[in-house]
C-alpha positions as CSV (number, residue, x, y, z in Angstrom):
1,M,14.2,-12.8,-1.9
2,A,15.2,-10.4,-4.4
3,L,19.1,-9.6,-4.6
4,P,20.1,-6.0,-3.3
5,R,20.8,-3.4,-6.1
6,A,23.5,-1.1,-6.3
7,N,22.1,1.1,-3.7
8,G,21.5,-1.7,-1.1
9,N,17.5,-2.1,-1.5
10,S,16.0,-5.4,-3.1
11,Y,13.2,-3.6,-4.8
12,D,12.1,-0.1,-6.5
13,V,8.7,-0.4,-5.5
14,F,6.7,-2.2,-2.8
15,L,3.1,-2.3,-3.9
16,S,0.4,-2.1,-1.1
17,F,-3.3,-3.1,-2.2
18,R,-6.4,-4.7,-1.0
19,G,-6.2,-8.1,-2.5
20,E,-9.9,-8.9,-2.8
21,D,-10.5,-5.4,-4.5
22,T,-7.9,-5.0,-7.2
23,R,-5.5,-8.2,-7.2
24,Q,-7.0,-9.5,-10.4
25,T,-7.6,-6.4,-11.9
26,F,-6.0,-2.8,-11.5
27,T,-3.2,-4.1,-9.4
28,D,-2.2,-7.0,-11.6
29,H,-1.8,-4.7,-14.5
30,L,0.0,-2.0,-12.6
31,Y,2.4,-4.7,-11.6
32,E,3.0,-6.0,-15.1
33,A,3.3,-2.4,-16.3
34,L,6.2,-1.7,-13.6
35,E,7.9,-4.8,-14.3
36,Q,7.9,-4.4,-18.2
37,A,9.1,-0.9,-17.6
38,G,12.2,-2.4,-15.8
39,I,10.9,-1.3,-12.3
40,H,11.5,-4.4,-10.0
41,T,8.2,-4.5,-7.8
42,F,7.3,-6.6,-4.6
43,R,3.7,-7.4,-4.3
44,D,2.5,-10.3,-1.7
45,S,1.0,-12.8,-4.2
46,D,3.9,-14.0,-5.6
47,D,7.1,-12.2,-4.0
48,A,6.7,-13.6,-0.5
49,E,8.9,-16.5,0.2
50,R,7.2,-19.7,0.9
51,G,7.4,-20.7,4.4
52,E,8.6,-17.4,5.7
53,D,6.6,-15.4,8.3
54,L,4.6,-13.4,5.7
55,K,4.4,-10.4,8.0
56,L,8.1,-10.3,8.4
57,E,8.7,-10.7,4.9
58,I,6.2,-7.8,3.9
59,E,7.8,-5.4,6.6
60,S,11.4,-6.6,5.4
61,A,10.3,-5.8,1.8
62,I,8.9,-2.4,2.4
63,K,12.3,-1.4,4.3
64,A,14.2,-2.8,1.3
65,S,12.4,-0.6,-1.3
66,D,13.0,2.5,-2.6
67,A,9.5,3.6,-3.1
68,S,5.8,2.2,-2.3
69,I,2.4,2.9,-4.4
70,I,-0.6,2.6,-2.3
71,V,-3.7,1.7,-4.1
72,L,-6.4,2.7,-1.8
73,S,-9.7,1.0,-2.8
74,E,-13.0,0.5,-1.2
75,N,-12.0,-2.0,1.3
76,Y,-8.5,-1.4,2.0
77,A,-9.0,0.0,5.5
78,T,-11.0,-3.0,6.3
79,S,-7.6,-5.0,6.8
80,T,-5.6,-5.0,9.3
81,W,-2.5,-5.9,6.8
82,C,-3.1,-3.1,4.7
83,L,-3.3,-0.6,7.8
84,D,-0.1,-2.1,9.1
85,E,1.3,-1.7,5.7
86,I,0.6,2.0,5.3
87,S,1.6,2.8,8.9
88,L,4.9,1.3,8.0
89,I,5.3,2.7,4.6
90,L,4.7,6.4,6.3
91,D,7.3,5.9,8.7
92,Q,9.8,4.9,6.3
93,R,9.0,8.2,4.4
94,R,9.4,10.1,7.5
95,D,12.2,8.4,8.5
96,G,14.5,8.1,5.1
97,N,14.5,8.8,1.6
98,H,11.3,6.7,0.7
99,F,8.8,7.8,-2.0
100,V,5.1,7.3,-1.5
101,L,2.6,7.6,-4.3
102,P,-0.7,6.8,-3.3
103,L,-3.5,5.9,-5.8
104,F,-7.0,6.6,-4.7
105,Y,-8.8,3.8,-6.9
106,L,-12.4,4.4,-6.9
107,V,-12.6,6.2,-3.4
108,D,-12.4,10.0,-2.7
109,P,-9.6,11.2,-0.9
110,S,-11.6,13.0,1.8
111,D,-13.4,9.7,2.6
112,V,-10.0,8.6,3.4
113,G,-8.8,11.5,5.4
114,K,-12.1,12.0,7.1
115,H,-12.6,8.5,8.0
116,K,-16.2,8.2,6.0
117,K,-17.7,5.0,4.3
118,R,-15.6,2.2,4.6
119,F,-12.6,4.0,6.1
120,D,-14.7,4.8,9.5
121,I,-12.6,2.3,11.6
122,A,-12.9,2.2,15.2
123,A,-11.8,0.3,18.3
124,N,-13.6,-3.1,18.6
125,S,-13.2,-5.5,21.7
126,S,-14.1,-8.4,20.0
127,R,-11.7,-7.9,17.2
128,R,-8.2,-8.7,18.6
129,R,-6.1,-6.4,16.4
130,W,-8.6,-3.3,16.7
131,T,-7.3,-1.9,19.5
132,V,-7.8,1.9,20.7
133,E,-3.8,2.2,19.9
134,N,-3.9,0.2,16.8
135,V,-7.1,2.5,15.4
136,N,-5.4,5.6,16.4
137,R,-2.3,4.6,14.7
138,W,-4.2,3.6,11.4
139,K,-6.2,6.7,11.5
140,A,-3.5,9.1,11.6
141,A,-1.6,7.0,8.6
142,L,-4.9,7.5,6.7
143,M,-5.1,11.2,7.5
144,E,-1.3,11.6,6.5
145,V,-1.6,9.6,3.1
146,V,-4.4,12.3,1.8
147,G,-1.7,14.9,2.4
148,V,0.8,13.2,0.0
149,I,0.4,14.1,-3.5
150,G,-1.3,11.2,-5.5
151,M,-3.7,10.3,-8.1
152,C,-7.3,9.8,-8.2
153,L,-8.6,6.7,-10.5
154,V,-12.2,7.1,-11.5
155,G,-14.0,5.7,-14.4
156,Y,-11.5,3.9,-17.1
157,T,-8.5,3.3,-15.1
158,S,-6.7,1.8,-18.1
159,I,-6.0,5.3,-19.2
160,F,-3.5,5.3,-16.3
161,F,-1.2,2.9,-17.9
162,L,-1.0,5.2,-21.2
163,L,0.4,8.0,-19.3
164,E,4.0,8.6,-19.3
């Protein structure tokens, strides 16, 4: 676990992403760029404490961060982990001074907000976490995040790292 900084938080940024879509590509480069810029960033791949309850660790990291970057990719909404993260991140944004930057990575923001394509999520009794209550909460979060000023990343995403 990272040590608290002067403002009491452990991290500058919590990075939310769908591992299978972006972990080895865009998100890895983003994490390295943030760290090289001196921005202490949490990502679940190596910052989660071994032996700890991962869900609790992620919730704690979100709450212990000043900001979150949400990398919304094609399969983001197929993960209950990601959907729970975005819900908690937006709760933090509403309840406190938590900055949120959505990055629409090769997805159309209107698909996210209007629940089209892979963002068309529905309750499913054969899937334990896909209850009506959870799905409604997740859909509300997806609609809300589209209203937050973010960035659309299409084509050569490496240009993103050249922006200052």
